[in-house]
N, C-alpha and C positions, 0 to 999 in steps of 0.2 A: 504493500499500499504505499510504499515512500516514493520519493522523486530522486532521481539521479541524472547528473550531467556529466557527458564524455566529451571530451575534447581531444582532438588529434589532427595532425597534419595531412592534407592530401597534397600530391605532387601532381600536377597537371601534365599530361602528355604534351609534347611539342608539335608546333604546327608544322607539318611538312608543305614545303613550297609546292605550288603559289599559293596555297590556302591563306585566308586572312584571318578567318575565324572557324570555331567549331563548337558544337552543342554537345556536351557530354552528359550522359545520364549516370547518376550514382545513386544506388539504393541500399538501405540498411535496415536490419530487423534483429530483434533479440533471438537469441538461441541458447537453450538449455543443453550445455555441451557435455552431458553425462554419457553413460554407457549407451543410452539410445537417444541421441540428439533431437530435440524438438524445438523448431521456430515457433515464437509465440509473440503475440502484440502486433500491432499495426506495422507497415513498412514505410519508411521514410524515403521517399522518392524524390529527387531534385534534378534539375537541368543546371548546368554550370556552363556558361559562355566563357570560352577561352578565345582570346583574340589578340591580335597585334597592335599594341597601342603607340608604335612609333609614329610620330606625326608624318602626315603625307607630304609628298613633295609638291610644292606650288609652281615649280618652273616647267612649264611644259603640260598639254593635255593629253598627251599620248598616255594610254593605259588608265585614265583616270574613270571612275565611276561616280558621276555626278547626279543628284536628284534635282528636279525642279521644286523649288520651296517657294510656296505662295505667301506664307506668312499673314494671310489675309483674314483670319478668324477673329472676330470680337464678340464681346458679350456685354450685356447690361449690367452694369456695376463694376466693369473693368475700367482702369485708369482712362482709357480712351474715351472722349466723349462723342461716341458714334453708335452705341447700342449694338445690336446683334447684326452682323454681316456675314454673308456666305454660308452661315448654317442654316438661314431660312430666309423667305421672302417677306417683305413688308415690315421689316423692323423687330420682329419677334415679340415675344421670346418663341424659341421653337416649339412647334406643336404638330400633332399628326397632320394637319392639313397644309402646312406650310415650308416642312423642311425640304432642303435642296441637297443633301449628303446621303450617301449610299449606305454607309455602314457606320454603327456606333463605334467610336474610337476607345481603345482599352485604356482605361484612365487609372489602372491600379499603381503605376509609378510614377503619376503626376502629383504634385502637392496639393492636398485640400484647399490650401489658400488661394490657389489659382483656379479653381473651379467654380462655376456659376450655375444657378438653378433655371432649369427647364420646366416646362409643364408635364413633362414626362415622368412616369414612376416605374421603379423596377418591380419585380414580382413580389419583393417583400414589403411594398408600400413606400419605400424611400424614394426621395426625389433624385431624378436622374440629372447629371450635371455635364457641362460642357466647358473646355478651356478657352481662353483668349491668347492669340499670338502676341499681345501687348506686353504680356507678363514674362519676364526674363527668365524665370524658373522653367517655363513650358518650353521655350526655345533652347534652353540649355540641356534639357532631357532629351530633346529631339537629337541633338548633337552628340550626347553621349550614347544613344542607340547607334548613330552612324558609326562611331568608333566601335561598338561592340560587335556591328554586323557587317564590317567591311565596306562601308560607303565612305567615299573619299571627301566627299563635301556637297555643295549645293551650288546652283543658280538660284540666285535670290530673285524672284520676280519683282519688278518694279513697273507697276501699272501707269503708264504716263498720262492716261486720262483723267486719274485721281489728283495729280499733283497741283492742280490749280485751286484745289479746296485745302484751306489752311489745316483742317481736322484730320484729312487723309495724308497730306504731307507729314504732319507730325507722327501719324501712326507709322508711315512706312520709314520715316528716318529712327524712330524708336526701334522697331523690329530690325532694321539694319544694325543699329549698335548692339542689340542682343546678338544678332548672328556674328558679328566681329568679335565679341566677348566669348561666345561659346566656342567659336572655331579655334581661338587661341587656347581656350581651357583643355579642349579635346583634340587638339592636334589635327583638325579638318580644315579643308579649303573651302573659299567662296569666292564667287564673282557676281556681279550685278548683271541681271538681263532685263531690258526694257522690252514691254509688251506695248505696241502702239494701238492696240484695239480701242477703238471710241475716242481716239483723239480728235480735236478739232484742229483745223489747219490756219487760224487765225489766232495768235500770231504764227508764223510758219512752224511746222513741226522742228526744223532744224534748230530754230532758235529756242523752242522750248526744250528739246533733249540736250543741246548743247549748254544751256544755262543749269540745268539740273545735274548733268554730269560734273561740271565745274563746282557746283555746290557739294556734291559728294566728297571730291576730291580736296577742295579748300576748307570746308566746314566740318566734315565728318572724318575725313582722313583714311578713306577707304583704302587707296592705292598705298598708304604707308603702313597698312597692317602687313606683317610679315605672313599672315595667312591669305592674303588675296592672291588669287590665280593669274599668272603670267604666262603669255606665249610668245615666242618669237623675241623676247627682250621687252615686251610691252605687256600692261595690264590687259587681261581679256575682257571684253564687254559682250554681252548678248543682246542682240537686237531682234525681235520676233515681230513678223506681220508684214512687213514691207513687201509690196507686191502681191499679196492676197486679195483676190477679187471682192471680198467683203470687207475690206479694211480700207482706211483713208490713205492718202498719199497719190501724188502723181509721178510719172516715170522720171522725170528730170529733177524734181525736188528729192526724191528717194535716192536716186544716185548721188547727189550732193552730200546728203546726210551720211551716207558711208564713206565717201572719199573725205569729206571734211574731218571726221572723227578718226581717220585712220592716217591721214597725211597731210592736211592742211591747218588744223588747229595748232596752237601752241605746244611745243614739243612735251610740256609737262602734263598735257592731257591726252595725247594720243595712244591709241589702243589697239589692240588685235581684235576685230570684230567676229564673232560667232554669228552667223546670219541664220534664223529660224525662217526657213523658205517653204513654199508650196511643193507637193510631192511633183509637180510638173515643172520644176524651175529649169530644167535643161532645155525644155521646148516651149516655154511659157504656155503650157496646156494646163489642163484640169483646173485647180482651184487658183492658177496664176492669172494675174492680168496679162493681156497679150502684148508682145514687144518688150519684155522685161528680162530676157537672158542677158544683155549687158550689164544690167543693175546687179543681179545675183552674182556674177563674176568679179565684182569688185570686193566682195567679202573675202576675207583670208581663208575662212573655213565655213562650211555649209552643214546644217543639221535639218535635213528634210522632215516636213510633218507627215507623219504616216497614221495618225489618229483618226480612226473612221474610214479610212481609204480602202480597206478590204476585210473581209471576214475569211474564216478557216479555208472556205473553198476557194476564195479568190487570191489567195497568197501567191500562188504559182504565177498567174497572169501578173500580178504586181510586181513580183521581183524579175520576170523576164522583160516587162515593158519599163520599169523605172529602175530597180536597183542594180542590175548588171550592167545596162548601158550607161547609167549614170556613174558607176565607178570607173568603167572604162574611159569615160570622157574626162574625168576629173584626174 
């Protein structure tokens, strides 16, 4: 009827290259080790994550595994004066008739101080809660997971259409500060990626993007971070959406945006741009505006958008029609 605590060291198996992490199961149970050994009591079974905590290299994109990190979830009661965004429509709180996300996130490892009440309840009647990207602890835990599961870092999405609203500009800047701190703590890499969806063209997009990038460099010090990704000797910058038929921008203006940021702007702000382009970038077909091939070729690196472009049965055609000839052309 008593209680006993046993302590002993466990030696983790080494990680065989090129593995970055491993999930090991260890289980323990009491045994009566007499003439007729008998196991008794419950089994203690645990998963132990073994991972390489060496900071990832930030010089060069080759071999990097990077996630797109929106950082756009907010909640009523969180520091940002925005209310509920991206969890639901109409300002929330999240309810069965307004949610816009697919799966409820696992919150077991997130601090309770950074969770916010919704109208949902769990089976035991307790209130279901969600996180806000405005909280530093939430972003830090995401980056810790990246370290534990072999993800090198993130492209932090920066939605340019929001930046004229002071509330969203403050949110985006604060999330970026959290990302910079968490990347440093956990040895991950990060870079900014602008999404031009929904941008207005007055003032010109080149002016809006240039001014914001200079703000990030001058005021937030993003490129001074030792965890900021670089490629070809320059900071890497993502630019997603130019040339898509349902996105703003005209041919000459878009051409000038790319060349300006890569080769015209003051050298202190010049970047290597990874262009998020339509699947038909090579021929200006598919989701591309016509006549944009020369625009896409100004990018240093291309990242074709394949989401929703094929299903299981259609991949063979997508591969032969796009992937193979695209690689040959590049």
